[in-house]
N, C-alpha and C positions, 0 to 999 in steps of 0.2 A: 363439691364431692366428698366423699375418703379412702383416702390411700389408704389400700392393702398390703401393695408390695411397693417394692424399689423399680421402677422403668425408666428408662433413660432413652429419649427419643431425637432422634437428628434430622439435624435441620442444614440448610446451606450455609454454605461455606465454611466448614468444621467448627457447625458451632453445634452442640449437647445442648440438652436441659433433661434435668434428673428429676422426676418426682419419687417423693419419699415416704413414709409415713409418719409422722409427726415434726413434720417440717413446716412451720407455720410463722416463720418469720428470718431475715436474712439480715445477718452482722455484719459491717462492712469491717473487713480488715484494718489496722490502725494506719491511716496513710490521710494526708490532707486534699482537702474541696480540689486543690491546683494541680492534684496527681491524678484525680480522676478522670481526666479525657484522655490519659496516657493507655488506659483498658481501653476504648472505643479505638478502637484502627481507623474505623471507616473513616471518623475524623478526619483523618491526616492529611489526605492531601486537599482539603476544603480550608483546612488550617490556615495554611499555607496564604490562602486568599483575605484572612484576618487584617485588618488594620491594626490593631494593639499585637502587641508580641506578648503572647500570655492570656491572651483574649478565653475567656470562661463559657464563651459561646452561649450566656445566659443572657443578659439586658446589652451588651456595649453594640454597640452601632457598627455597619459594615462587615459583619460579619461574615464569614464563607461558608463556618457551618448553618448557620440558620437561616442561608443562600440558598444553599446546596440543599437544605431542607423544605424550603419554600417552592423549591424546582421539584420536589418526589428522587431527589436523588440518594435520599438516606430513608431508613424506617422512622417515623415518625414514633413509636412507640417504643422504641430505642431510643428516643432523643428526649422524651418525656420520662423515661425512667432514670434518665441521665440528670437530666433535672434533680427527679425526685431523690434519689442518690448523694447530689452535689446539695440540695437545702439538707439534707440527713447532718452528712460531713458539716456542713456550713454550720447548723446549731447544736453538734455534740458536744457535751460537755468536758471539759477538759479538767480530772485530778490529779 
């Protein structure tokens, strides 16, 4: 669809999405891939159950976040976005 005006959508848990005209991409702030997990508050209670300190919640075994996801305790779409952002940060060229 083509957005002709800005609209703010309210979602559960104090989450908001802004649909704006001309917004076609997302520029991630200058952060390291290891910092990304801090922006996903829903990971925190499950991250304590990870076997490895500093778990990226991508390929590590015994990951509490992936286990919670498998049990349906977290949004799979949020997790998929996390993985996409993680890969984007991982592959970002540094100049």
